[in-house]
ZATORTI-641840 format. One line per field, with one value per atom (N, C-alpha, C): residue number from 1; atom name; x, y, z. Coordinates in Angstrom, 3 decimals, m for minus. Example, Ala and Ser with C-alpha at 12.3 -4.5 7.8 and 13.67 -1.06 7.14 Angstrom:
! ZATORTI-641840
nr c(1 | 1 | 1 | 2 | 2 | 2)
atom c(N | CA | C | N | CA | C)
east c(13.190 | 12.300 | 13.200 | 12.850 | 13.670 | 12.900)
north c(m5.690 | m4.500 | m3.300 | m2.250 | m1.060 | 0.030)
up c(7.800 | 7.800 | 7.800 | 7.080 | 7.140 | 7.870)
END
This chain:
! ZATORTI-641840
nr c(1 | 1 | 1 | 2 | 2 | 2 | 3 | 3 | 3 | 4 | 4 | 4 | 5 | 5 | 5 | 6 | 6 | 6 | 7 | 7 | 7 | 8 | 8 | 8 | 9 | 9 | 9 | 10 | 10 | 10 | 11 | 11 | 11 | 12 | 12 | 12 | 13 | 13 | 13 | 14 | 14 | 14 | 15 | 15 | 15 | 16 | 16 | 16 | 17 | 17 | 17 | 18 | 18 | 18 | 19 | 19 | 19 | 20 | 20 | 20 | 21 | 21 | 21 | 22 | 22 | 22 | 23 | 23 | 23 | 24 | 24 | 24 | 25 | 25 | 25 | 26 | 26 | 26 | 27 | 27 | 27 | 28 | 28 | 28 | 29 | 29 | 29 | 30 | 30 | 30 | 31 | 31 | 31 | 32 | 32 | 32 | 33 | 33 | 33 | 34 | 34 | 34 | 35 | 35 | 35 | 36 | 36 | 36 | 37 | 37 | 37 | 38 | 38 | 38 | 39 | 39 | 39 | 40 | 40 | 40 | 41 | 41 | 41 | 42 | 42 | 42 | 43 | 43 | 43 | 44 | 44 | 44 | 45 | 45 | 45 | 46 | 46 | 46 | 47 | 47 | 47 | 48 | 48 | 48 | 49 | 49 | 49 | 50 | 50 | 50 | 51 | 51 | 51 | 52 | 52 | 52 | 53 | 53 | 53 | 54 | 54 | 54 | 55 | 55 | 55 | 56 | 56 | 56 | 57 | 57 | 57 | 58 | 58 | 58 | 59 | 59 | 59 | 60 | 60 | 60 | 61 | 61 | 61 | 62 | 62 | 62 | 63 | 63 | 63 | 64 | 64 | 64 | 65 | 65 | 65 | 66 | 66 | 66 | 67 | 67 | 67 | 68 | 68 | 68 | 69 | 69 | 69 | 70 | 70 | 70 | 71 | 71 | 71 | 72 | 72 | 72 | 73 | 73 | 73 | 74 | 74 | 74 | 75 | 75 | 75 | 76 | 76 | 76 | 77 | 77 | 77 | 78 | 78 | 78 | 79 | 79 | 79 | 80 | 80 | 80 | 81 | 81 | 81 | 82 | 82 | 82 | 83 | 83 | 83 | 84 | 84 | 84 | 85 | 85 | 85 | 86 | 86 | 86 | 87 | 87 | 87 | 88 | 88 | 88 | 89 | 89 | 89 | 90 | 90 | 90 | 91 | 91 | 91 | 92 | 92 | 92 | 93 | 93 | 93 | 94 | 94 | 94 | 95 | 95 | 95 | 96 | 96 | 96 | 97 | 97 | 97 | 98 | 98 | 98 | 99 | 99 | 99 | 100 | 100 | 100 | 101 | 101 | 101 | 102 | 102 | 102 | 103 | 103 | 103 | 104 | 104 | 104 | 105 | 105 | 105 | 106 | 106 | 106 | 107 | 107 | 107 | 108 | 108 | 108 | 109 | 109 | 109 | 110 | 110 | 110 | 111 | 111 | 111 | 112 | 112 | 112 | 113 | 113 | 113 | 114 | 114 | 114 | 115 | 115 | 115 | 116 | 116 | 116 | 117 | 117 | 117 | 118 | 118 | 118 | 119 | 119 | 119 | 120 | 120 | 120 | 121 | 121 | 121 | 122 | 122 | 122 | 123 | 123 | 123 | 124 | 124 | 124 | 125 | 125 | 125 | 126 | 126 | 126 | 127 | 127 | 127 | 128 | 128 | 128 | 129 | 129 | 129 | 130 | 130 | 130 | 131 | 131 | 131 | 132 | 132 | 132 | 133 | 133 | 133 | 134 | 134 | 134 | 135 | 135 | 135 | 136 | 136 | 136 | 137 | 137 | 137 | 138 | 138 | 138 | 139 | 139 | 139)
atom c(N | CA | C | N | CA | C | N | CA | C | N | CA | C | N | CA | C | N | CA | C | N | CA | C | N | CA | C | N | CA | C | N | CA | C | N | CA | C | N | CA | C | N | CA | C | N | CA | C | N | CA | C | N | CA | C | N | CA | C | N | CA | C | N | CA | C | N | CA | C | N | CA | C | N | CA | C | N | CA | C | N | CA | C | N | CA | C | N | CA | C | N | CA | C | N | CA | C | N | CA | C | N | CA | C | N | CA | C | N | CA | C | N | CA | C | N | CA | C | N | CA | C | N | CA | C | N | CA | C | N | CA | C | N | CA | C | N | CA | C | N | CA | C | N | CA | C | N | CA | C | N | CA | C | N | CA | C | N | CA | C | N | CA | C | N | CA | C | N | CA | C | N | CA | C | N | CA | C | N | CA | C | N | CA | C | N | CA | C | N | CA | C | N | CA | C | N | CA | C | N | CA | C | N | CA | C | N | CA | C | N | CA | C | N | CA | C | N | CA | C | N | CA | C | N | CA | C | N | CA | C | N | CA | C | N | CA | C | N | CA | C | N | CA | C | N | CA | C | N | CA | C | N | CA | C | N | CA | C | N | CA | C | N | CA | C | N | CA | C | N | CA | C | N | CA | C | N | CA | C | N | CA | C | N | CA | C | N | CA | C | N | CA | C | N | CA | C | N | CA | C | N | CA | C | N | CA | C | N | CA | C | N | CA | C | N | CA | C | N | CA | C | N | CA | C | N | CA | C | N | CA | C | N | CA | C | N | CA | C | N | CA | C | N | CA | C | N | CA | C | N | CA | C | N | CA | C | N | CA | C | N | CA | C | N | CA | C | N | CA | C | N | CA | C | N | CA | C | N | CA | C | N | CA | C | N | CA | C | N | CA | C | N | CA | C | N | CA | C | N | CA | C | N | CA | C | N | CA | C | N | CA | C | N | CA | C | N | CA | C | N | CA | C | N | CA | C | N | CA | C | N | CA | C | N | CA | C | N | CA | C | N | CA | C | N | CA | C | N | CA | C | N | CA | C | N | CA | C | N | CA | C | N | CA | C | N | CA | C | N | CA | C | N | CA | C | N | CA | C | N | CA | C | N | CA | C)
east c(19.942 | 19.400 | 20.319 | 19.800 | 20.635 | 21.294 | 22.499 | 23.221 | 22.508 | 22.667 | 22.100 | 22.835 | 22.114 | 22.740 | 23.600 | 24.849 | 25.725 | 25.352 | 25.805 | 25.544 | 26.133 | 25.441 | 25.871 | 27.293 | 28.101 | 29.484 | 30.408 | 29.999 | 30.838 | 31.905 | 32.947 | 33.941 | 33.292 | 32.287 | 31.608 | 30.853 | 30.211 | 29.490 | 30.463 | 31.582 | 32.597 | 33.185 | 33.414 | 33.966 | 33.048 | 31.734 | 30.786 | 30.909 | 31.266 | 31.475 | 32.682 | 33.771 | 34.941 | 34.603 | 33.859 | 33.478 | 32.669 | 31.741 | 30.937 | 31.822 | 32.781 | 33.691 | 34.493 | 34.992 | 35.810 | 35.009 | 33.757 | 32.943 | 32.117 | 32.198 | 31.372 | 31.599 | 32.832 | 33.108 | 33.094 | 32.714 | 32.563 | 33.796 | 34.876 | 36.086 | 36.968 | 37.718 | 38.719 | 40.063 | 40.757 | 42.005 | 43.172 | 44.274 | 45.474 | 45.980 | 45.930 | 46.422 | 45.587 | 44.288 | 43.418 | 43.707 | 43.935 | 44.278 | 45.594 | 46.578 | 47.871 | 47.708 | 46.891 | 46.673 | 45.946 | 44.977 | 44.293 | 45.293 | 46.247 | 47.253 | 48.231 | 48.673 | 49.623 | 49.034 | 47.788 | 47.117 | 46.658 | 46.682 | 46.105 | 44.680 | 43.957 | 42.636 | 41.667 | 41.577 | 40.637 | 41.011 | 42.293 | 42.748 | 42.521 | 42.699 | 42.451 | 41.015 | 40.116 | 38.704 | 38.342 | 39.316 | 39.076 | 38.655 | 38.965 | 38.593 | 39.811 | 39.795 | 40.816 | 40.451 | 41.387 | 41.193 | 39.888 | 39.559 | 38.298 | 37.058 | 37.075 | 35.938 | 35.833 | 36.961 | 36.970 | 36.388 | 36.805 | 36.290 | 34.785 | 34.314 | 32.874 | 32.120 | 32.710 | 32.091 | 32.004 | 33.091 | 33.099 | 32.060 | 32.032 | 31.071 | 29.638 | 29.381 | 28.041 | 27.590 | 28.496 | 28.116 | 27.888 | 28.726 | 28.544 | 27.177 | 26.757 | 25.431 | 24.333 | 24.489 | 23.496 | 23.431 | 24.582 | 24.649 | 23.933 | 24.170 | 23.533 | 22.015 | 21.563 | 20.139 | 19.436 | 20.203 | 19.609 | 18.850 | 18.122 | 17.309 | 18.080 | 19.363 | 20.171 | 20.324 | 20.537 | 20.828 | 22.050 | 22.065 | 23.177 | 24.438 | 25.526 | 26.849 | 26.810 | 27.318 | 27.529 | 29.000 | 29.281 | 30.669 | 31.061 | 30.090 | 30.348 | 29.117 | 29.295 | 28.182 | 27.469 | 26.194 | 25.410 | 24.820 | 25.334 | 24.870 | 23.494 | 22.573 | 21.199 | 21.212 | 20.515 | 20.511 | 20.042 | 19.069 | 18.600 | 19.715 | 20.441 | 21.543 | 22.644 | 22.961 | 23.990 | 23.618 | 22.385 | 21.929 | 21.981 | 21.566 | 21.593 | 23.015 | 23.960 | 25.363 | 25.882 | 25.593 | 26.050 | 25.393 | 24.122 | 23.393 | 23.936 | 24.607 | 25.129 | 26.391 | 26.927 | 28.099 | 27.665 | 27.474 | 26.988 | 28.060 | 29.102 | 30.179 | 31.003 | 31.123 | 31.788 | 33.259 | 33.948 | 35.365 | 35.522 | 34.635 | 34.680 | 34.343 | 33.370 | 33.037 | 34.259 | 34.944 | 36.132 | 37.212 | 37.435 | 38.455 | 38.091 | 36.842 | 36.391 | 36.482 | 36.080 | 36.126 | 37.555 | 38.497 | 39.906 | 40.403 | 40.051 | 40.448 | 39.846 | 38.579 | 37.915 | 38.586 | 38.920 | 39.547 | 40.882 | 41.659 | 42.951 | 42.739 | 41.774 | 41.522 | 41.086 | 40.216 | 39.749 | 40.860 | 41.868 | 42.982 | 44.115 | 44.000 | 45.083 | 45.479 | 44.521 | 44.837 | 45.037 | 45.256 | 45.528 | 44.381 | 43.187 | 42.007 | 40.814 | 39.893 | 38.675 | 37.523 | 36.985 | 35.867 | 34.628 | 33.725 | 32.499 | 31.724 | 31.595 | 30.856 | 31.533 | 32.864 | 33.597 | 33.345 | 33.356 | 33.106 | 31.698 | 30.724 | 29.343 | 29.254 | 29.868 | 29.803 | 30.554 | 31.736 | 32.517 | 31.778 | 31.247 | 30.496 | 29.235 | 28.584 | 27.388 | 27.735 | 28.873 | 29.299 | 29.548 | 30.268 | 30.568 | 29.269 | 28.355 | 27.081 | 26.226 | 26.095 | 25.238 | 25.745 | 27.044 | 27.641 | 27.938 | 27.741 | 27.995 | 29.461 | 30.339 | 31.782 | 32.469 | 31.806 | 32.391 | 33.731 | 33.840 | 35.106 | 36.211 | 35.846 | 36.838 | 37.589 | 36.923 | 37.555 | 38.555 | 38.349 | 39.262 | 40.437 | 40.176 | 41.187 | 41.580 | 41.597 | 41.856 | 43.330 | 43.533 | 44.880 | 45.056 | 46.284 | 46.474 | 45.846 | 45.331 | 44.717 | 45.731)
north c(41.626 | 40.567 | 40.359 | 40.377 | 40.208 | 38.828 | 38.802 | 37.535 | 36.700 | 35.401 | 34.517 | 34.703 | 34.625 | 34.737 | 33.504 | 33.704 | 32.562 | 31.844 | 30.606 | 29.885 | 30.644 | 30.554 | 31.206 | 30.791 | 31.751 | 31.565 | 30.972 | 30.995 | 30.492 | 31.529 | 31.111 | 32.082 | 33.199 | 32.841 | 33.843 | 34.849 | 34.389 | 35.293 | 36.273 | 35.767 | 36.642 | 37.578 | 37.052 | 37.862 | 39.003 | 38.782 | 39.855 | 41.040 | 40.776 | 41.889 | 42.707 | 42.022 | 42.741 | 43.502 | 42.857 | 43.517 | 44.781 | 44.696 | 45.848 | 46.968 | 46.607 | 47.607 | 48.274 | 47.449 | 47.987 | 48.879 | 48.562 | 49.314 | 50.422 | 50.553 | 51.531 | 52.959 | 53.294 | 54.663 | 54.818 | 53.764 | 53.871 | 53.531 | 53.190 | 52.838 | 51.928 | 51.104 | 50.278 | 50.850 | 51.494 | 52.163 | 51.177 | 51.616 | 50.776 | 50.350 | 51.265 | 50.938 | 49.821 | 49.850 | 48.794 | 47.463 | 47.510 | 46.273 | 45.694 | 46.561 | 46.087 | 45.481 | 46.124 | 45.612 | 44.268 | 44.133 | 42.849 | 41.743 | 42.040 | 41.042 | 40.794 | 41.853 | 41.717 | 40.860 | 41.113 | 40.362 | 38.979 | 38.767 | 37.548 | 37.373 | 38.488 | 38.562 | 37.530 | 37.435 | 36.481 | 35.054 | 34.720 | 33.373 | 33.101 | 34.116 | 33.973 | 33.543 | 33.995 | 33.643 | 32.363 | 31.800 | 30.554 | 30.747 | 31.916 | 32.214 | 32.277 | 31.484 | 31.585 | 32.768 | 33.199 | 34.391 | 34.379 | 33.310 | 33.343 | 33.463 | 32.802 | 32.880 | 34.283 | 34.907 | 36.271 | 37.232 | 37.066 | 37.934 | 37.749 | 36.515 | 36.244 | 36.915 | 36.914 | 37.579 | 39.086 | 39.671 | 41.115 | 41.444 | 40.644 | 40.891 | 40.752 | 39.711 | 39.486 | 40.617 | 41.087 | 42.186 | 43.460 | 43.707 | 44.898 | 44.856 | 43.677 | 43.527 | 43.824 | 43.304 | 43.565 | 45.049 | 45.681 | 47.106 | 47.908 | 47.537 | 48.237 | 48.040 | 46.879 | 46.582 | 47.106 | 47.591 | 48.030 | 49.334 | 49.686 | 50.898 | 52.112 | 51.941 | 53.046 | 54.130 | 55.373 | 56.434 | 56.049 | 56.438 | 56.077 | 56.866 | 56.471 | 57.038 | 58.565 | 59.208 | 60.649 | 60.807 | 61.301 | 61.340 | 60.003 | 59.249 | 57.942 | 57.088 | 55.820 | 54.890 | 54.801 | 54.897 | 54.724 | 53.319 | 52.436 | 51.052 | 51.000 | 50.393 | 50.218 | 49.516 | 50.041 | 49.404 | 47.945 | 47.630 | 46.248 | 45.354 | 45.800 | 45.024 | 44.850 | 45.914 | 45.848 | 44.815 | 44.868 | 43.926 | 42.497 | 42.300 | 40.973 | 40.411 | 41.251 | 40.828 | 40.484 | 41.316 | 41.045 | 39.793 | 39.604 | 38.451 | 37.116 | 37.099 | 35.847 | 35.373 | 36.206 | 35.827 | 35.812 | 34.598 | 34.452 | 33.952 | 33.335 | 32.797 | 33.952 | 34.017 | 35.148 | 35.245 | 34.135 | 34.169 | 34.686 | 34.265 | 34.738 | 36.223 | 36.648 | 38.076 | 38.891 | 38.423 | 39.149 | 39.215 | 38.094 | 38.052 | 39.024 | 39.005 | 39.889 | 41.346 | 41.646 | 43.011 | 43.539 | 42.706 | 43.138 | 43.408 | 42.540 | 42.762 | 44.061 | 44.285 | 45.504 | 46.749 | 46.716 | 47.879 | 48.203 | 47.184 | 47.410 | 47.926 | 47.364 | 47.777 | 49.232 | 49.672 | 51.057 | 52.057 | 51.634 | 52.523 | 52.432 | 51.552 | 51.301 | 52.531 | 53.390 | 54.586 | 55.828 | 55.613 | 56.686 | 57.681 | 57.250 | 58.083 | 57.155 | 57.521 | 56.730 | 57.578 | 57.147 | 57.827 | 57.689 | 58.637 | 58.594 | 57.305 | 56.883 | 55.653 | 54.430 | 54.397 | 53.291 | 53.276 | 54.444 | 54.561 | 54.081 | 54.440 | 54.009 | 52.487 | 51.853 | 50.394 | 49.733 | 50.222 | 49.644 | 49.775 | 50.951 | 51.152 | 50.294 | 50.145 | 49.303 | 47.847 | 47.375 | 45.995 | 45.822 | 46.752 | 46.695 | 46.659 | 47.533 | 47.621 | 46.378 | 45.970 | 44.825 | 43.550 | 43.373 | 42.164 | 42.279 | 43.455 | 43.627 | 43.486 | 43.996 | 43.842 | 45.165 | 45.994 | 47.277 | 47.103 | 46.127 | 45.936 | 45.471 | 44.831 | 44.379 | 45.559 | 46.669 | 47.836 | 48.455 | 48.269 | 48.826 | 47.891 | 46.583 | 45.589 | 44.779 | 45.417 | 44.645 | 44.303 | 43.171 | 42.710 | 42.870 | 42.926 | 43.040 | 41.853 | 42.109 | 41.043 | 40.095)
up c(m3.531 | m2.696 | m1.488 | m0.284 | 0.905 | 0.934 | 1.517 | 1.672 | 2.733 | 2.639 | 3.650 | 4.958 | 6.057 | 7.363 | 7.601 | 7.973 | 8.211 | 9.506 | 9.655 | 10.903 | 12.104 | 13.228 | 14.463 | 14.830 | 15.199 | 15.656 | 14.598 | 13.349 | 12.265 | 11.920 | 11.218 | 10.750 | 9.921 | 9.132 | 8.308 | 9.175 | 10.241 | 11.142 | 11.794 | 12.269 | 12.874 | 11.831 | 10.638 | 9.556 | 9.156 | 9.244 | 8.909 | 9.869 | 11.109 | 12.047 | 11.582 | 11.218 | 10.708 | 9.433 | 8.530 | 7.285 | 7.574 | 8.519 | 8.880 | 9.417 | 10.247 | 10.799 | 9.678 | 8.768 | 7.678 | 6.737 | 6.510 | 5.556 | 6.212 | 7.513 | 8.230 | 7.755 | 7.410 | 6.979 | 5.464 | 4.763 | 3.320 | 2.508 | 3.186 | 2.445 | 3.283 | 2.596 | 3.258 | 2.811 | 3.733 | 3.366 | 3.367 | 2.776 | 2.686 | 4.060 | 5.025 | 6.369 | 6.990 | 6.767 | 7.293 | 6.607 | 5.307 | 4.568 | 5.068 | 5.280 | 5.803 | 7.185 | 8.025 | 9.371 | 9.323 | 8.432 | 8.252 | 7.960 | 7.052 | 6.687 | 7.829 | 8.485 | 9.591 | 10.709 | 11.041 | 12.106 | 11.649 | 10.329 | 9.758 | 10.306 | 10.287 | 10.913 | 10.351 | 9.036 | 8.442 | 8.832 | 8.741 | 9.096 | 10.582 | 11.422 | 12.851 | 13.117 | 12.258 | 12.406 | 11.660 | 10.942 | 10.212 | 8.771 | 8.211 | 6.833 | 5.926 | 4.873 | 3.834 | 2.936 | 2.099 | 1.268 | 0.460 | m0.270 | m1.040 | m0.146 | 0.994 | 1.921 | 2.511 | 2.825 | 3.355 | 2.318 | 1.060 | 0.005 | m0.149 | m0.035 | m0.121 | 1.034 | 2.220 | 3.376 | 3.118 | 2.642 | 2.343 | 1.273 | 0.212 | m0.869 | m0.370 | 0.412 | 0.941 | 1.846 | 2.713 | 3.596 | 2.793 | 1.800 | 0.958 | 0.268 | m0.179 | m0.792 | 0.233 | 1.438 | 2.484 | 2.811 | 2.833 | 3.137 | 2.054 | 0.807 | m0.308 | m0.297 | 0.179 | 0.202 | 1.458 | 2.424 | 3.687 | 3.514 | 4.559 | 4.533 | 5.044 | 5.254 | 5.784 | 4.725 | 5.167 | 4.206 | 3.375 | 2.153 | 1.274 | 1.604 | 0.993 | 1.248 | 1.155 | 2.131 | 2.108 | 2.459 | 3.653 | 4.090 | 4.698 | 5.118 | 5.727 | 5.553 | 5.700 | 5.588 | 6.927 | 6.892 | 8.102 | 8.069 | 8.889 | 8.900 | 9.547 | 8.856 | 9.315 | 10.680 | 11.681 | 13.010 | 12.979 | 12.129 | 12.027 | 11.502 | 10.481 | 9.921 | 10.967 | 11.680 | 12.713 | 13.776 | 14.251 | 15.264 | 14.745 | 13.510 | 12.903 | 12.848 | 12.483 | 12.411 | 13.806 | 14.790 | 16.158 | 16.742 | 16.456 | 17.003 | 16.522 | 15.386 | 14.835 | 15.560 | 16.453 | 17.241 | 18.705 | 19.243 | 20.618 | 21.574 | 21.060 | 21.891 | 22.454 | 23.773 | 24.429 | 24.034 | 23.955 | 23.565 | 22.133 | 21.248 | 19.865 | 19.802 | 20.583 | 20.644 | 21.061 | 22.078 | 22.553 | 21.481 | 20.803 | 19.743 | 18.623 | 18.207 | 17.135 | 17.574 | 18.787 | 19.290 | 19.318 | 19.766 | 19.779 | 18.360 | 17.420 | 16.026 | 15.500 | 15.778 | 15.324 | 15.888 | 17.166 | 17.803 | 17.147 | 16.835 | 16.179 | 14.756 | 14.054 | 12.673 | 12.570 | 13.468 | 13.367 | 13.675 | 14.394 | 14.707 | 13.686 | 12.712 | 11.760 | 10.964 | 10.659 | 9.867 | 10.740 | 12.029 | 12.992 | 13.159 | 12.807 | 13.071 | 13.198 | 14.050 | 14.208 | 13.690 | 12.565 | 11.941 | 12.828 | 12.745 | 13.538 | 13.309 | 12.059 | 11.759 | 12.350 | 12.321 | 12.941 | 14.443 | 15.044 | 16.473 | 16.827 | 16.005 | 16.243 | 16.220 | 15.218 | 15.103 | 16.254 | 16.579 | 17.666 | 19.004 | 19.270 | 20.515 | 20.550 | 19.411 | 19.350 | 19.652 | 19.152 | 19.433 | 20.927 | 21.518 | 22.948 | 23.753 | 23.403 | 24.120 | 23.899 | 22.654 | 22.317 | 22.987 | 23.007 | 23.566 | 25.061 | 25.645 | 27.076 | 27.438 | 26.572 | 26.792 | 27.127 | 27.901 | 28.274 | 28.969 | 29.848 | 30.567 | 29.633 | 28.538 | 27.556 | 26.951 | 26.773 | 26.199 | 27.155 | 28.430 | 29.428 | 29.650 | 29.658 | 29.951 | 28.735 | 27.567 | 26.350 | 26.208 | 25.574 | 25.246 | 23.758 | 23.265 | 21.821 | 21.108 | 19.907 | 19.101 | 18.699)
END
C-alpha cells in the first residue's frame, strides 16, 4: 500500500527526495550513510531519527508498489512516483537545500550510478535549478 503523501514543503516531503536519491540505485552504501550522518541531513530537514526512518520505509513501500521495472542492476524509479515526490517540494529555498544534499550524497561513494544521475538530473530539470548545479555551495 503506498504511503500517504506528506504535506507540501514538510520535512517528510523533503526527506522523500533524499530517500529516493538514496534508493535509486537499489542500495544505501556505508559511505552514503556516513555522509548522511556527517551532514546531519535528516536533522537539517527537520527530521529526527524515527521520523527519518519512517520516511525511508514509506518511500521504499511506494517504490515497491510502483509500476517501475523491478530491481535489476539498479532501481528504476517510476516517472509518476518521481514527479509526485518532486511536486511535494515547492519552496525554492528548500528545493535548493535538498538538491545540494542530494548532490553530496550521490558522490559519497566516489561514483555516480546511472539511476542516481537520472534522479538528480530529473530534480534539476523538474525544479528548474540548472544554474544551481553550476553555482552550488557545499551543503
